[in-house]
N, C-alpha and C positions, 0 to 999 in steps of 0.2 A: 861491350855487350857480346856475349857468346852467340854462336850460331843457334844454339838451342833456345836461348832467350829471344832472339830475333824471330825464330819460327813460331814461338808462342805468341809473340805480339802480332805477327801476320795472321795467325789463326783467330786471335781476338778481334782484329779489325774486320776480318771476313764475317765473323759472327755479327758484329755491329752493323756492317753494311747490308747483311742479309735481312735486317729488320726494316730497311728503308723501302719506300714505295718506288715504283719505276720513275715517277716524276721527280722524286727527291734525288734519286741516283743521277738522273739527267741533269738536274740543276747543279749538282756537285761537279759533274764532268765539264759543264760549260764554265761555271764560275771559277773553278780552280785548275782548269786546263789538263784534266786527267785523260789518259789513254788516247782516244782518237781525236781529241779536241786540244791540240797543242797550244792554242791561244786562250788566254784568260778573257772572258767576256764580262761586260758590265751588267748591272741589274737589268737595264733596258734591253740590251742585246739578247740576254738570256731569256727575258720575257717574250721577245719577238720569236725566238726559236721555239719556245714552249707554248706560244699562243696564249700567254697570260700577261697581266700587267707587271711592271717592275715592282710595285708594292707587294703583289702576290709572291713574287720571287723572294723578296725580303722576308715575308712571312714563312715561306717554305724553308728558307735557310734557318730561321729561328727554331722551327720545328725540328729540323735536322740536329741542331745543337742540343736541344733538350733531349731528344731521343738518344743520341749517341752518348751524351754525358750520363744519362740514366743507365744505359747498358754498360758503360765502362765502370760505373760505381758498383753495379751488381756483380760484375766479374771480379772486382777487387775483393769483394766480400767472400767469394767462394774460393 
C-alpha cells in the first residue's frame, strides 16, 4: 500500500466515524481499546461505563456495523 492509498483510507475512515453518535464512538473506544482506553472492555463493563445494559451495548455495536458497512459501500460506488 502506498502512502497515498493509506491516506485515502484514513480519510474514508474519518468520514465513516464522523457519521457515528457520541455514544457509538464511546462504545468503540471501550470495546476495541482505542486511544485513551488501552484495555478492551467486555459488553458488561462497557455497559457500566456508559450506564446502559450489556444488551444495549450489543445493539449499539450492531448499529455501528450496519452504519459503517453502508457508508463503506457508498464510498466504493463513488
